[in-house]
C-alpha positions in Angstrom: 18.0 -15.4 0.0 16.5 -15.3 -3.6 15.2 -18.5 -6.1 15.4 -16.5 -9.8 11.2 -17.0 -9.0 11.6 -14.0 -12.0 13.9 -15.1 -14.1 13.6 -13.7 -17.7 10.7 -11.4 -16.0 9.9 -7.6 -16.5 8.5 -5.3 -14.4 6.9 -1.8 -14.2 7.2 0.0 -10.3 4.9 2.3 -9.5 5.6 5.1 -6.1 9.2 3.7 -5.0 10.2 7.1 -3.5 12.7 6.2 -0.5 13.7 3.0 1.5 10.8 3.1 3.8 8.6 2.5 0.8 7.1 -0.8 -0.5 7.6 -0.6 -3.5 11.1 0.2 -2.8 11.4 -2.9 -1.4 9.6 -5.0 -4.1 11.6 -3.3 -6.4 15.0 -4.9 -4.2 12.8 -7.9 -4.2 12.4 -8.5 -7.7 16.3 -7.2 -8.8 17.2 -10.2 -6.8 15.0 -12.9 -8.3 16.2 -12.2 -11.8 13.4 -9.3 -13.3 14.4 -6.7 -15.0 12.7 -3.5 -14.4 11.7 0.4 -15.3 11.1 2.2 -12.4 8.5 5.9 -11.9 6.8 7.9 -10.0 5.6 11.7 -10.0 7.7 14.4 -11.1 7.7 16.7 -7.7 7.9 12.6 -6.2 10.8 11.8 -7.9 12.4 15.5 -7.1 11.8 14.7 -3.1 12.4 11.6 -2.9 15.7 9.1 -3.6 14.4 6.9 -6.7 17.7 7.8 -8.2 19.4 5.6 -6.1 17.4 2.3 -6.2 17.5 2.6 -10.1 21.0 1.9 -9.8 21.1 -1.0 -7.4 18.8 -2.4 -9.4 19.8 -1.2 -13.0 16.5 0.5 -14.3 15.7 3.4 -16.0 13.4 6.0 -14.5 10.3 7.9 -16.5 9.0 10.1 -14.5 4.8 10.0 -14.5 1.7 12.1 -13.0 -0.7 8.9 -13.1 -3.5 11.7 -13.2 -2.7 12.2 -16.8 -3.2 9.6 -19.7 -1.1 11.3 -21.7 1.7 10.1 -19.2 0.7 6.9 -19.1 0.5 6.7 -22.6 4.1 8.0 -22.8 5.5 5.3 -20.2 4.3 1.8 -21.6 4.8 3.2 -24.6 8.5 3.9 -23.4 8.7 0.6 -21.3 7.9 -1.4 -24.6 10.7 0.6 -26.5 13.4 -0.3 -23.1 12.1 -3.4 -22.6 12.0 -4.3 -26.8 9.0 -5.7 -26.3 5.9 -6.6 -24.1 6.4 -6.3 -19.2 5.7 -9.4 -17.4 4.1 -7.3 -13.8 3.6 -4.0 -12.6 3.2 -3.4 -8.7 0.7 0.1 -8.2 1.9 1.5 -5.6 0.4 4.9 -5.9 -1.9 6.5 -3.0 -2.5 9.8 -1.4 -5.0 12.3 0.4 -5.1 15.5 0.4 -7.9 16.0 3.1 -5.8 13.6 5.4 -2.2 15.9 4.7 -4.1 18.8 6.0 -5.8 17.1 8.6 -9.7 17.7 7.3 -12.5 15.1 9.4 -13.9 13.3 6.9 -17.3 14.9 8.1 -15.6 18.3 6.8 -14.5 16.8 3.1 -12.8 19.4 0.9 -15.0 17.8 -2.3 -11.9 18.8 -5.0 -9.6 17.5 -2.2 -11.0 14.1 -3.0 -11.8 13.6 -6.3 -8.1 14.4 -6.3 -8.2 11.2 -4.1 -9.8 9.3 -5.6 -8.3 10.3 -8.9 -4.2 9.7 -8.1 -5.4 6.7 -5.6 -8.0 4.4 -7.1 -8.3 5.9 -10.7 -5.1 6.1 -11.7 -4.7 1.9 -11.5 -8.2 1.2 -13.8 -6.2 4.1 -16.0 -3.4 2.2 -17.2 -4.9 -1.4 -16.8 -6.9 0.7 -19.8 -3.4 2.1 -21.3 -1.4 -1.5 -21.0 -4.9 -3.2 -22.6 -5.5 -0.4 -25.8 -1.5 -1.1 -26.1 -1.5 -4.7 -25.8 2.2 -4.6 -23.7 1.5 -6.5 -20.8 2.4 -10.3 -21.2 -0.1 -13.5 -21.3 0.3 -15.0 -18.3 1.3 -11.7 -16.7 1.0 -10.2 -12.6 -1.3 -6.9 -11.2 -0.7 -5.9 -8.0 -2.4 -2.6 -5.9 -1.1 -1.8 -2.6 -4.7 -1.9 -0.5 -5.6 -1.0 3.5 -7.9 -2.9 5.2 -9.6 0.5 6.2 -11.4 -0.9 2.1 -13.9 -3.0 4.3 -13.9 -1.5 8.3 -13.8 2.0 8.9 -11.1 3.1 10.9 -10.7 7.2 12.2 -8.9 9.6 11.2 -8.2 6.8 7.6 -10.7 9.4 6.1 -11.2 9.1 2.2 -8.2 7.3 1.0 -10.9 4.3 2.2 -12.9 5.3 0.1 -10.0 5.2 -2.7 -9.3 1.4 -1.7 -12.3 0.3 -1.8 -12.6 2.0 -4.9 -9.6 0.5 -6.3 -10.4 -2.8 -5.4 -13.3 -3.2 -7.4 -11.4 -1.8 -10.1 -8.6 -5.2 -9.8 -11.9 -7.0 -9.9 -13.3 -5.9 -13.1 -10.8 -5.7 -14.6 -9.6 -8.8 -13.7 -12.5 -10.4 -14.9 -11.6 -8.9 -19.0 -7.7 -8.9 -18.6 -7.9 -12.9 -17.0 -10.5 -13.8 -19.7 -8.8 -12.3 -22.7 -5.1 -12.6 -21.6 -4.7 -14.6 -18.7 -3.6 -12.3 -16.6 -4.2 -12.1 -13.2 -5.4 -8.5 -11.1 -5.3 -8.6 -7.0 -4.5 -6.1 -4.7 -2.8 -6.8 -1.4 -4.5 -5.5 1.9 -0.8 -4.9 4.4 -0.1 -4.1 7.6 0.1 -0.5 8.5 3.6 0.6 7.4 6.2 3.0 8.6 6.2 4.1 5.2 6.1 8.4 4.3 3.1 8.7 3.9 1.9 5.7 6.2 3.7 7.7 8.9 2.0 11.1 8.2 -1.4 10.3 9.5 -2.8 11.2 13.0 -2.5 8.5 15.5 -0.2 6.1 13.6 1.9 5.2 16.0 -0.9 3.6 18.5 -2.8 2.1 15.0 0.7 -0.1 14.5 1.0 -0.5 18.3 -2.3 -2.1 18.7 -2.8 -4.0 15.2 1.0 -5.7 16.8 -1.0 -6.9 19.3 -4.1 -7.9 17.8 -2.3 -10.1 14.8 -1.1 -13.9 15.8 1.8 -13.5 14.1 2.4 -10.0 14.4 2.4 -6.7 11.5 3.8 -7.2 8.8 7.3 -5.5 7.5 7.5 -3.8 4.1 10.3 -6.3 3.7 8.1 -9.9 4.4 5.4 -7.6 2.0 7.6 -7.5 -0.9 8.6 -11.1 -0.4 4.5 -11.8 -0.8 4.7 -9.6 -4.0 7.1 -12.3 -5.7 5.5 -14.9 -5.4 2.4 -12.6 -6.6 4.7 -12.2 -10.2 5.5 -15.5 -10.4 4.5 -18.5 -12.0 3.4 -20.2 -8.7 0.4 -18.0 -8.4 -1.3 -18.2 -11.5 -4.5 -18.7 -10.5 -4.6 -16.4 -7.9 -6.6 -13.2 -9.7 -9.7 -11.1 -8.9 -8.4 -11.4 -5.3 -7.9 -9.2 -2.4 -5.0 -10.5 0.0 -4.4 -9.8 3.1 -1.4 -10.1 4.2 -1.5 -8.4 7.8 -0.4 -11.7 10.1 -4.7 -12.0 10.8 -5.5 -8.6 11.8 -7.7 -9.1 9.7 -9.5 -12.0 11.0 -9.4 -11.3 14.7 -12.1 -9.5 16.8 -10.0 -9.4 20.5 -6.5 -10.6 21.0 -5.2 -11.9 24.6 -2.6 -8.7 24.1 -5.0 -6.4 23.3 -7.3 -7.5 26.6 -4.1 -7.2 28.5 -3.1 -3.9 27.2 -6.6 -2.4 28.5 -6.4 -4.0 31.3 -3.3 -2.4 32.3 -5.2 1.7 30.8 -7.8 0.7 33.4 -5.6 -0.1 36.5 -3.5 2.8 35.8 -6.9 4.5 36.1 -8.2 3.6 38.6 -4.4 4.4 41.0 -5.0 7.5 39.3 -8.2 8.2 40.8 -7.4 6.3 43.6 -4.6 8.9 44.2 -6.0 11.9 43.5 -8.6 11.3 46.0 -5.7 10.3 48.6 -4.5 13.7 47.5 -8.4 15.3 48.1 -8.6 13.2 51.5 -5.1 15.0 52.0 -6.1 18.6 51.6 -9.6 18.5 53.3 -7.6 17.3 56.2 -5.3 20.2 56.3 -8.1 22.3 55.9 -9.1 20.9 58.6 
């Protein structure tokens, strides 16, 4: 159901790759709520993804942008202003990539050239986008910027690697720029810390299925889906949240406030029972073998 929450608003969506992308879901919901959109992603992501399909569904234009390049970002923002016929109202930053994670390089053996690339793409890109938007006065007063984050910015999660550092920096940038943009233009900047979600990038993390199972058992409301995240982002783009800024907002079914849940305890108890049963059967087999020897 649509409520016209974004009627008359215009925005840029960074990071839609395919139907699994949270950015894709946000774009669909924003369009349904009346927004005019411009879609962007890295050139190689546009080639390998299906963003043209999304553009057709949302009647949007697609402009390639390498977020490590200030020239590309400036070109994107200037073209966006031209396409929209003026300033726009919201931005979604749904960008993240770690060569260390992709190549299964553990955190204590980090390749520092890869690490710098992780930070540049996954965190500094937000600073570059915000700084360029401010220099070009591209966002309307009372606009809204959202960057997608993850709880690994606050807590250590095995195998999330240098992406955790990138998310921590991302959240800090949102607070720092949120202060500057807030006092100048009443523009609000927040990060949304989403449940682990089966996106193309997320699914590449080793042990991802186990992580999703664990958080699903821990969160009182269960994991938040990509569609539910899109719903939440729409409220943050709308005028209903005009005084929410500089926040890291957990959208994870309550996982971030949990220590241990009943479902998780039961699963651990089951694993102990299974192990004990296995040990017992191994013991029986050993006794049988010994009896045969005798």
